[in-house]
C-alpha positions in Angstrom: 157.7 172.6 117.9 156.8 175.3 115.4 159.5 176.8 113.2 160.2 180.5 113.9 161.8 183.1 111.5 164.4 185.6 112.5 166.2 188.2 110.3 169.9 189.0 111.0 171.8 191.8 109.4 174.5 191.2 106.9 176.2 194.5 105.9 173.3 196.4 104.3 170.7 193.6 103.9 168.8 191.2 106.0 169.2 187.4 105.9 166.3 185.1 106.9 166.9 182.1 109.2 164.3 179.6 110.3 164.8 177.7 113.5 163.1 175.7 116.3 165.6 176.4 119.1 167.8 179.5 119.4 170.8 177.2 119.9 170.5 176.3 116.2 171.6 179.9 115.3 174.8 180.0 117.4 177.2 180.3 114.4 175.0 183.0 112.8 175.0 184.9 116.1 178.7 184.5 116.6 179.6 185.9 113.1 177.4 189.0 113.8 178.5 189.4 117.4 175.1 188.7 118.8 174.9 187.4 122.3 171.8 185.9 123.7 171.7 185.1 127.5 170.2 182.1 129.3 166.4 181.4 129.2 165.6 184.1 126.7 162.6 183.9 124.3 162.5 185.6 120.9 159.3 185.8 119.0 158.7 185.2 115.3 159.8 187.6 112.6 162.3 189.5 114.7 165.0 191.6 113.1 168.3 191.8 115.0 171.2 194.0 113.9 174.9 193.4 114.5 176.7 193.7 117.9 173.5 193.1 119.9 173.4 191.7 123.5 170.3 190.3 125.0 170.9 189.3 128.6 169.3 186.5 130.7 165.6 185.8 131.1 164.5 188.4 128.6 161.5 188.1 126.4 161.4 189.6 122.9 157.9 189.6 121.2 156.9 189.1 117.6 158.0 191.5 114.8 160.4 193.5 117.0 163.2 195.4 115.3 166.5 195.7 117.2 169.2 198.0 115.6 173.0 197.6 115.7 174.9 198.1 118.9 171.9 197.6 121.2 172.2 196.1 124.7 169.1 194.7 126.5 169.4 193.8 130.2 168.3 190.9 132.3 164.6 190.2 133.0 163.2 192.6 130.3 159.9 192.1 128.5 159.6 193.7 125.1 156.2 193.1 123.6 155.2 192.8 119.9 156.1 195.3 117.1 158.6 197.4 119.1 161.4 199.3 117.3 164.7 199.8 119.1 167.1 202.0 117.1 170.9 201.8 117.0 173.2 202.4 119.9 170.5 202.1 122.6 170.8 200.5 126.0 167.9 199.0 127.9 168.8 198.1 131.4 167.4 195.4 133.7 163.7 194.8 134.5 162.4 197.1 131.8 158.9 196.4 130.3 158.1 197.8 126.9 154.5 197.6 125.6 153.6 197.0 121.9 154.1 199.6 119.2 156.8 201.6 121.0 159.6 203.3 119.1 162.9 204.1 120.8 165.3 206.5 119.2 169.0 206.2 118.6 171.5 206.8 121.4 168.9 206.3 124.1 169.2 204.8 127.6 166.2 203.2 129.4 167.1 202.9 133.1 166.3 199.8 135.2 162.7 199.2 136.2 161.1 201.5 133.7 157.7 200.6 132.1 156.9 202.2 128.7 153.2 202.2 127.7 151.8 201.2 124.3 152.5 203.5 121.3 155.0 205.8 123.0 157.7 207.3 120.7 160.9 208.1 122.5 163.1 210.7 120.7 166.8 210.2 119.9 169.4 210.9 122.6 167.0 210.4 125.5 167.5 209.0 129.0 164.3 207.4 130.5 164.1 207.1 134.2 161.4 206.1 136.7 
């Protein structure tokens, strides 16, 4: 299996980890209060902040940035090079295409699809 790289936040800097299976990172996740659900996939070169929760059957693409205090629901698909800013909640069954930026304090309601290149401003609520 090919080694992947993930970056986890430590205070004000990022620390790089290389792994083959997510289970290898359980201690690093625990220290940073990162919770990854069952059957999730996380792409290469992903940045994950502190206090992040990614629920079951969710896919995170390559080069995604996830800020502190973010919750991502079940069965979500987040494609490559997406930026999710701090204190954001993405509910279940959300699909986010590549090159999307989501502002701070934003809620994306269940079942929403966000098309390529969309920039969502801070303090937004996105519904179907």
